[in-house]
N, C-alpha and C positions, 0 to 999 in steps of 0.2 A: 502493500499499500502506500504510496508517494507521503511523501513527508513535507510539509511546508515550513518557511521561518518565514518571522515577522521581526523585522530589528529597527528597536522604536529609537530613530534618531533626530526627531523634530524639536527638541526644547533649544533654549535658547542661552541655558547655561550662563544667566544672569549671576548667581552666585559666584561663579568661577572666574567674572572680570575678565575671562582672555580677549574678548572683543571681538570672539566669531563662535558660531553655535559651536557647542560643547562637542559635537559628536567630530565635527570637523578641526579641534583643537589639538594642534602637538603636543603628541607623547610619545617620549623618547626618539623623536624621528619621523613618527608616522603620525596621520589623524587617528584619533580614538579609535573611531569606527572600522577601521583598516585591520586593527588587532582584534576587534570582535568577530569581525566576518572571517579572520585566518583561524580564532576560536572555532569557530561552528562548521568549516570547512572541515577540519582535523578531527572532528566528532565520526567524519564519515558517515551520518545518518538522514544530511536532508538533500532533498532533490529540487527545489525551488527555493529562493530565498527573495522577499521583497521588502525594499528599506524604505521606511516611512521618513523622508526628509522634512529640513526647517521650508515650509512653503517657497518658492521661487527659488530655493538651492538645489535643484533637484542638478543640475549638471555639474554644479563644484562636489555633490558626493558623490557621482559616478565616477568623477576625474579624482576625487581622493581616496575613492576604493581602488583602480586601477583592473577593473575584473568585468569579464563578459559575462553576460548569462542573469544577471541582477535587476531585477523589477523596482526602478526606483520612482516613488509615487510622493507627492506635498503631502504632507501629516495635519492633521487638524489643531484647533487650540487647546487642547487638553491631550494627555496621554491617550486615552480611552478614545479620544475622537480618533485620533493616528492611528490606534489599533483598527478603529471600523475602516476608514480611506485604507488603510492594507489591505484585510480581508477582503475587498472589492478585487484586488489583483490576485487574490489567491487562486490557483488553478483548480476548478470545480474537481480534479480527478484527484486532489490531496486532501485524503482521508482525516489526515491528523495534522495540526499546524503548533508551532511553538514561538513563544513571546518571548524574545530576549531584550533588555534596553541597549543601547549600544554605551551606556554609560558602567558595564561592568566588562568593561575588556580582559579579565584576570579569568572568565571564567574558566575551569576546568573542561576538556572535553568530554570526558568521560560523565559530566552531569548532564550532557544532552541525551546522552543513552541512557541514563538511569530515569529521567523522567519519563521517556518515551514508553519505557518498559513498564512505566508504572501504571502507563495508561490501560494495560491490557484489563484490569478489575476496575476501574473506574472511570468518571467523565472528564476528571481532568486532574494535574499532579504537577504541584510545583516544588522548587528548590528553595528548600527555609532551613534555618538554625534557631537551635534552641535560644530565647534567652538568657543571659548569663549573668547581666547588669542587675541591680537593685531597681528597683521602679518606683520611682516617688508619683503622686497627680498633687499636682499644685493649684492652689486656689485663684480668685483673679488677680489677690494680691503680690501673687509670684511667691507665697510661702509653701511649703508643703503641709496639703493636706490628711495625705496618709500615704503611707504604704502599699503598693500593690501587690500581689503575691505573683509571683513570674512561673511559679510551677504550673504546664500545660503551655506555657507562652512561646511562640516562635514566630521569631522575623522574616517576613517575605522576602524572598528573591527573584531573581530571573536566572536560567531560563523558566516557565510557565509553559506547561504541553496540555493538550487538549483533541478531543474526537472534532474536526472540524465545524459539522454541521450544530453541534452543541455552543463552539463557540460564537458560532454565528447568529443562533437563535437570543442567547445570552445577551451578546451589545445589540442585534435591534429592540427585545422587548428592553431593556436600560434606554435604549432611544426616544422610543415610542413615549416611554414615561416620564422623559425628561430629565432623567438621574446619571447619563452614561457620563458627562464632564468630571461629575462627582470621584468615579472611579479612579484609585491610586494604583490597584492590577486588577489581571484578567481573571482571578480566582475570585475577587470578590464580587462579580457579576453573575456568577451562578450561586453565591452563597444566600440561604434563604427557599432555595428553589427544588430542594429534595436531592442535588445531585451532591454525586459526591467527592472529594478534590483531595487526594489524598499530597502529604506532607513529605518532600524526598529531603534525609538529612545533606547538607552542604558541606560535607568535611573538609575542602579544599579551600584557601581564600577566594572569597567570591567577592570584593568591596566595590562600593558603587561611587565613580570620582562625581563629588560633586565641589568639594570645595579645592582653592588652592594646596592645600597640605594631602588632600587625598589624591592629586595629581603625583607629589612628589613622594608618595607613599607610591602607588601604581607605576611609576618609573622605578622606582627603585628594586620592588618584586620585579619587573621585567629585565632588571641587569642582573638579578640573581640568577634568573633562568635563561640568560644570556640573550636575552629580547630585544637588549637596549645598550 
């Protein structure tokens, strides 16, 4: 069964302050999105790739990636709306779809296979890590209101994988209800619908590059791997 991958790369990267969209930001000498696509290719499980680019910058993304066979589409105003636009370009024959953030360029290729394999007995599967920090709930004044028990809590990551028809239906339903733009990940679109979404432990570093400090850490990790 063919597998498609959506790479969400339409973010402006305001917190990064790099002067370019985050996916095009140089990371160890290459645009960040190029590292992300390399990790996907290394997994050996993806047949089609659709990149959701910053609107109007599709050509720049194609040039940055330097690879043929990619579909590049303009993203939306929010992350979930970018997924909606990319889903429209996913081939009808693709029975499964994997969604990954361009801002996670250090993903281990093995994680792609793990989330796809978890779909055998589920509607969706996401990479995630158990919460290890002590969690505090703040009040309106910025003081601690209480400590939130962390038992059973996981931090959602990408990649996230779904049966394509299931994700299409969830996106369409959220869009029709006017709540699509509020979704911060794809799994949340299925929650409450009776769907089963599995948690797949992300055991290797899979940080999200959001701030200049994250960028420095990612470059150091790439250098340690021999990739930077």
